[in-house]
C-alpha positions as CSV (number, residue, x, y, z in Angstrom):
1,X,-1.8,21.2,16.4
2,X,-3.9,18.1,17.0
3,X,-2.3,14.7,17.1
4,X,-2.8,12.4,14.1
5,X,-5.6,9.8,14.6
6,X,-8.5,8.4,12.7
7,X,-11.0,11.2,13.7
8,X,-8.6,14.0,12.7
9,X,-7.9,12.2,9.4
10,X,-11.6,12.0,8.5
11,X,-12.0,15.7,9.4
12,X,-8.9,16.6,7.4
13,X,-10.2,14.7,4.3
14,X,-13.6,16.3,4.6
15,X,-12.3,19.9,5.0
16,X,-9.4,19.7,2.5
17,X,-11.4,17.8,0.0
18,X,-14.4,20.0,0.1
19,X,-13.4,23.5,1.1
20,X,-10.2,24.1,-0.9
21,X,-9.1,27.1,-2.9
22,X,-10.6,25.9,-6.2
23,X,-14.2,26.6,-5.5
24,X,-16.3,29.7,-6.2
25,X,-17.8,30.1,-2.7
26,X,-18.2,28.0,0.4
27,X,-21.9,27.7,-0.3
28,X,-21.2,26.3,-3.7
29,X,-18.7,23.8,-2.3
30,X,-21.2,22.6,0.3
31,X,-24.0,22.4,-2.3
32,X,-21.8,20.2,-4.5
33,X,-20.9,18.0,-1.6
34,X,-24.6,17.6,-0.7
35,X,-25.6,16.9,-4.3
36,X,-22.8,14.4,-5.1
37,X,-22.2,12.4,-2.0
38,X,-24.3,9.5,-0.9
39,X,-26.6,9.5,2.1
40,X,-24.3,7.0,3.8
41,X,-21.3,9.3,3.5
42,X,-23.2,12.3,4.6
43,X,-24.5,10.4,7.7
44,X,-20.9,9.3,8.4
45,X,-19.7,13.0,8.0
46,X,-22.3,14.1,10.5
47,X,-21.0,11.5,13.0
48,X,-17.3,12.2,12.6
49,X,-17.7,16.0,12.5
50,X,-19.9,15.9,15.6
51,X,-17.3,13.7,17.3
52,X,-14.7,16.2,16.4
53,X,-16.7,19.2,17.8
54,X,-17.3,17.2,21.0
55,X,-13.7,16.0,21.4
56,X,-11.5,16.9,24.3
57,X,-9.4,19.3,22.3
58,X,-9.7,22.9,23.2
59,X,-11.8,25.2,21.0
60,X,-8.6,27.0,20.1
61,X,-7.0,23.8,18.8
62,X,-10.2,22.9,16.9
63,X,-10.4,26.4,15.3
64,X,-6.8,26.2,14.2
65,X,-7.3,22.7,12.8
66,X,-10.4,23.7,10.8
67,X,-8.8,26.9,9.6
68,X,-5.6,25.1,8.5
69,X,-7.4,22.6,6.3
70,X,-10.4,24.5,5.0
71,X,-7.8,26.7,3.3
72,X,-10.3,28.1,0.8
73,X,-12.3,29.8,3.5
74,X,-11.6,33.2,5.0
75,X,-13.4,33.1,8.3
76,X,-13.4,36.8,9.1
77,X,-15.3,37.5,5.9
78,X,-17.9,34.9,7.0
79,X,-18.2,36.5,10.4
80,X,-17.9,33.2,12.2
81,X,-15.2,31.3,14.1
82,X,-14.2,28.1,12.3
83,X,-15.9,26.0,15.0
84,X,-19.2,27.9,14.6
85,X,-19.0,27.5,10.9
86,X,-18.5,23.8,11.1
87,X,-21.5,23.4,13.4
88,X,-23.6,25.2,10.8
89,X,-22.2,22.9,8.1
90,X,-23.3,19.9,10.2
91,X,-26.8,21.3,10.5
92,X,-27.0,21.8,6.7
93,X,-25.8,18.3,6.1
94,X,-28.5,17.0,8.5
95,X,-31.2,18.9,6.5
96,X,-29.9,17.4,3.2
97,X,-29.9,13.9,4.6
98,X,-33.6,14.2,5.4
99,X,-34.4,14.6,1.6
100,X,-31.9,12.0,0.2
């Protein structure tokens, strides 16, 4: 598992706070995030999630980290690896920021 530092803490808070087991669907959870969070937060999320994707950790470590803390998601049903899914989430956040 990844070591504890500021970047991982931000990613943990994003994943655990948004994609937990109490939502209807991942799409609904993301829509709620995009609707309720400020443009500043969403821009910060793009930055720290991109930093996480580009970090020196292996893809295996990143996938395990995402899967551990986005515990409301079942990645095989999505047909995506956790890292691929997170990249798509970043792209959706970027699109939402354009209209805020």
